VOTI-707320 format. One record per residue (C-alpha): residue number from 1; x, y, z. Coordinates in steps of 0.2 Angstrom, whole numbers, plus 5000, padded with zeros to 4 digits. Layout:
<atoms>
<atom><seq>NUM</seq><x>X</x><y>Y</y><z>Z</z></atom>
...
</atoms>
This chain:
<atoms>
<atom><seq>1</seq><x>4549</x><y>5528</y><z>5279</z></atom>
<atom><seq>2</seq><x>4568</x><y>5530</y><z>5277</z></atom>
<atom><seq>3</seq><x>4574</x><y>5543</y><z>5267</z></atom>
<atom><seq>4</seq><x>4587</x><y>5540</y><z>5254</z></atom>
<atom><seq>5</seq><x>4602</x><y>5553</y><z>5257</z></atom>
<atom><seq>6</seq><x>4615</x><y>5547</y><z>5241</z></atom>
<atom><seq>7</seq><x>4622</x><y>5559</y><z>5230</z></atom>
<atom><seq>8</seq><x>4635</x><y>5554</y><z>5214</z></atom>
<atom><seq>9</seq><x>4647</x><y>5569</y><z>5206</z></atom>
<atom><seq>10</seq><x>4657</x><y>5571</y><z>5193</z></atom>
<atom><seq>11</seq><x>4667</x><y>5585</y><z>5189</z></atom>
<atom><seq>12</seq><x>4683</x><y>5592</y><z>5195</z></atom>
<atom><seq>13</seq><x>4694</x><y>5598</y><z>5210</z></atom>
<atom><seq>14</seq><x>4693</x><y>5618</y><z>5212</z></atom>
<atom><seq>15</seq><x>4708</x><y>5617</y><z>5223</z></atom>
<atom><seq>16</seq><x>4722</x><y>5607</y><z>5231</z></atom>
<atom><seq>17</seq><x>4714</x><y>5597</y><z>5243</z></atom>
<atom><seq>18</seq><x>4716</x><y>5604</y><z>5263</z></atom>
<atom><seq>19</seq><x>4719</x><y>5589</y><z>5274</z></atom>
<atom><seq>20</seq><x>4720</x><y>5590</y><z>5293</z></atom>
<atom><seq>21</seq><x>4721</x><y>5581</y><z>5309</z></atom>
<atom><seq>22</seq><x>4708</x><y>5582</y><z>5322</z></atom>
<atom><seq>23</seq><x>4715</x><y>5580</y><z>5339</z></atom>
<atom><seq>24</seq><x>4711</x><y>5560</y><z>5340</z></atom>
<atom><seq>25</seq><x>4722</x><y>5560</y><z>5325</z></atom>
<atom><seq>26</seq><x>4710</x><y>5558</y><z>5311</z></atom>
<atom><seq>27</seq><x>4711</x><y>5564</y><z>5293</z></atom>
<atom><seq>28</seq><x>4699</x><y>5576</y><z>5287</z></atom>
<atom><seq>29</seq><x>4699</x><y>5585</y><z>5271</z></atom>
<atom><seq>30</seq><x>4689</x><y>5598</y><z>5263</z></atom>
<atom><seq>31</seq><x>4686</x><y>5601</y><z>5244</z></atom>
<atom><seq>32</seq><x>4676</x><y>5606</y><z>5232</z></atom>
<atom><seq>33</seq><x>4670</x><y>5599</y><z>5215</z></atom>
<atom><seq>34</seq><x>4665</x><y>5610</y><z>5200</z></atom>
<atom><seq>35</seq><x>4652</x><y>5602</y><z>5189</z></atom>
<atom><seq>36</seq><x>4649</x><y>5610</y><z>5172</z></atom>
<atom><seq>37</seq><x>4632</x><y>5607</y><z>5164</z></atom>
<atom><seq>38</seq><x>4629</x><y>5613</y><z>5145</z></atom>
<atom><seq>39</seq><x>4611</x><y>5616</y><z>5137</z></atom>
<atom><seq>40</seq><x>4603</x><y>5624</y><z>5125</z></atom>
<atom><seq>41</seq><x>4591</x><y>5638</y><z>5125</z></atom>
<atom><seq>42</seq><x>4576</x><y>5642</y><z>5118</z></atom>
<atom><seq>43</seq><x>4585</x><y>5651</y><z>5102</z></atom>
<atom><seq>44</seq><x>4599</x><y>5636</y><z>5100</z></atom>
<atom><seq>45</seq><x>4614</x><y>5644</y><z>5108</z></atom>
<atom><seq>46</seq><x>4623</x><y>5632</y><z>5119</z></atom>
<atom><seq>47</seq><x>4627</x><y>5640</y><z>5138</z></atom>
<atom><seq>48</seq><x>4637</x><y>5633</y><z>5152</z></atom>
<atom><seq>49</seq><x>4635</x><y>5634</y><z>5169</z></atom>
<atom><seq>50</seq><x>4646</x><y>5628</y><z>5184</z></atom>
<atom><seq>51</seq><x>4640</x><y>5620</y><z>5201</z></atom>
<atom><seq>52</seq><x>4653</x><y>5620</y><z>5216</z></atom>
<atom><seq>53</seq><x>4649</x><y>5609</y><z>5228</z></atom>
<atom><seq>54</seq><x>4658</x><y>5609</y><z>5244</z></atom>
<atom><seq>55</seq><x>4664</x><y>5592</y><z>5250</z></atom>
<atom><seq>56</seq><x>4670</x><y>5583</y><z>5266</z></atom>
<atom><seq>57</seq><x>4681</x><y>5570</y><z>5268</z></atom>
<atom><seq>58</seq><x>4686</x><y>5557</y><z>5282</z></atom>
<atom><seq>59</seq><x>4700</x><y>5545</y><z>5284</z></atom>
<atom><seq>60</seq><x>4708</x><y>5533</y><z>5272</z></atom>
<atom><seq>61</seq><x>4696</x><y>5544</y><z>5258</z></atom>
<atom><seq>62</seq><x>4705</x><y>5561</y><z>5265</z></atom>
<atom><seq>63</seq><x>4724</x><y>5554</y><z>5265</z></atom>
<atom><seq>64</seq><x>4719</x><y>5550</y><z>5245</z></atom>
<atom><seq>65</seq><x>4715</x><y>5569</y><z>5244</z></atom>
<atom><seq>66</seq><x>4731</x><y>5575</y><z>5250</z></atom>
<atom><seq>67</seq><x>4741</x><y>5567</y><z>5231</z></atom>
<atom><seq>68</seq><x>4727</x><y>5576</y><z>5221</z></atom>
<atom><seq>69</seq><x>4729</x><y>5592</y><z>5213</z></atom>
<atom><seq>70</seq><x>4716</x><y>5604</y><z>5208</z></atom>
<atom><seq>71</seq><x>4708</x><y>5602</y><z>5191</z></atom>
<atom><seq>72</seq><x>4709</x><y>5583</y><z>5194</z></atom>
<atom><seq>73</seq><x>4692</x><y>5574</y><z>5188</z></atom>
<atom><seq>74</seq><x>4684</x><y>5565</y><z>5201</z></atom>
<atom><seq>75</seq><x>4668</x><y>5556</y><z>5205</z></atom>
<atom><seq>76</seq><x>4662</x><y>5559</y><z>5221</z></atom>
<atom><seq>77</seq><x>4649</x><y>5548</y><z>5231</z></atom>
<atom><seq>78</seq><x>4642</x><y>5550</y><z>5246</z></atom>
<atom><seq>79</seq><x>4628</x><y>5560</y><z>5255</z></atom>
<atom><seq>80</seq><x>4621</x><y>5579</y><z>5259</z></atom>
<atom><seq>81</seq><x>4623</x><y>5587</y><z>5274</z></atom>
<atom><seq>82</seq><x>4618</x><y>5604</y><z>5282</z></atom>
<atom><seq>83</seq><x>4631</x><y>5614</y><z>5292</z></atom>
<atom><seq>84</seq><x>4627</x><y>5628</y><z>5301</z></atom>
<atom><seq>85</seq><x>4634</x><y>5641</y><z>5312</z></atom>
<atom><seq>86</seq><x>4633</x><y>5661</y><z>5319</z></atom>
<atom><seq>87</seq><x>4642</x><y>5674</y><z>5310</z></atom>
<atom><seq>88</seq><x>4639</x><y>5692</y><z>5316</z></atom>
<atom><seq>89</seq><x>4624</x><y>5688</y><z>5324</z></atom>
<atom><seq>90</seq><x>4617</x><y>5680</y><z>5310</z></atom>
<atom><seq>91</seq><x>4612</x><y>5662</y><z>5306</z></atom>
<atom><seq>92</seq><x>4621</x><y>5654</y><z>5295</z></atom>
<atom><seq>93</seq><x>4621</x><y>5636</y><z>5285</z></atom>
<atom><seq>94</seq><x>4628</x><y>5628</y><z>5269</z></atom>
<atom><seq>95</seq><x>4626</x><y>5611</y><z>5259</z></atom>
<atom><seq>96</seq><x>4641</x><y>5598</y><z>5261</z></atom>
<atom><seq>97</seq><x>4643</x><y>5582</y><z>5253</z></atom>
<atom><seq>98</seq><x>4651</x><y>5570</y><z>5266</z></atom>
<atom><seq>99</seq><x>4663</x><y>5559</y><z>5253</z></atom>
<atom><seq>100</seq><x>4660</x><y>5542</y><z>5256</z></atom>
<atom><seq>101</seq><x>4671</x><y>5538</y><z>5240</z></atom>
<atom><seq>102</seq><x>4681</x><y>5547</y><z>5229</z></atom>
<atom><seq>103</seq><x>4686</x><y>5540</y><z>5212</z></atom>
<atom><seq>104</seq><x>4699</x><y>5548</y><z>5201</z></atom>
<atom><seq>105</seq><x>4700</x><y>5549</y><z>5185</z></atom>
<atom><seq>106</seq><x>4714</x><y>5537</y><z>5174</z></atom>
<atom><seq>107</seq><x>4723</x><y>5544</y><z>5162</z></atom>
<atom><seq>108</seq><x>4727</x><y>5537</y><z>5144</z></atom>
<atom><seq>109</seq><x>4723</x><y>5536</y><z>5126</z></atom>
<atom><seq>110</seq><x>4710</x><y>5532</y><z>5117</z></atom>
<atom><seq>111</seq><x>4709</x><y>5535</y><z>5094</z></atom>
<atom><seq>112</seq><x>4697</x><y>5549</y><z>5090</z></atom>
<atom><seq>113</seq><x>4694</x><y>5543</y><z>5073</z></atom>
<atom><seq>114</seq><x>4703</x><y>5544</y><z>5056</z></atom>
<atom><seq>115</seq><x>4716</x><y>5558</y><z>5062</z></atom>
<atom><seq>116</seq><x>4725</x><y>5548</y><z>5075</z></atom>
<atom><seq>117</seq><x>4723</x><y>5548</y><z>5094</z></atom>
<atom><seq>118</seq><x>4722</x><y>5561</y><z>5109</z></atom>
<atom><seq>119</seq><x>4723</x><y>5562</y><z>5126</z></atom>
<atom><seq>120</seq><x>4706</x><y>5556</y><z>5134</z></atom>
<atom><seq>121</seq><x>4703</x><y>5555</y><z>5154</z></atom>
<atom><seq>122</seq><x>4698</x><y>5535</y><z>5156</z></atom>
<atom><seq>123</seq><x>4688</x><y>5531</y><z>5171</z></atom>
<atom><seq>124</seq><x>4690</x><y>5516</y><z>5182</z></atom>
<atom><seq>125</seq><x>4677</x><y>5500</y><z>5179</z></atom>
<atom><seq>126</seq><x>4670</x><y>5504</y><z>5196</z></atom>
<atom><seq>127</seq><x>4667</x><y>5523</y><z>5188</z></atom>
<atom><seq>128</seq><x>4659</x><y>5519</y><z>5172</z></atom>
<atom><seq>129</seq><x>4649</x><y>5505</y><z>5180</z></atom>
<atom><seq>130</seq><x>4642</x><y>5520</y><z>5194</z></atom>
<atom><seq>131</seq><x>4638</x><y>5533</y><z>5181</z></atom>
<atom><seq>132</seq><x>4621</x><y>5529</y><z>5173</z></atom>
<atom><seq>133</seq><x>4625</x><y>5538</y><z>5156</z></atom>
</atoms>
């Protein structure tokens, strides 16, 4: 049986992407995405939590990230990979999202009712189709 390893996360860039080049000239970007989640607890109070997902992108996707800035909204699609290493004699590991695509939010305006319009992020058509809500 084949396993499915595909992840989509919508959030904001935590910092400007760090793009570097391998010895063979391939580009690699390391970045993190912060995804917010709001929920109402049993007492009716709204709570929020943030998940920080470390990500890696290669090639053209990595090069596109070099042009983006911290706090920009993104939709990252890719697969999960476990990275392992040793530090100070102990084994360490972390889960990383290997980005296959990174879609960026388009800026624009939309009416917000009778009070005029406010700036709202608009997703591209491809992003709207990928997000189920």
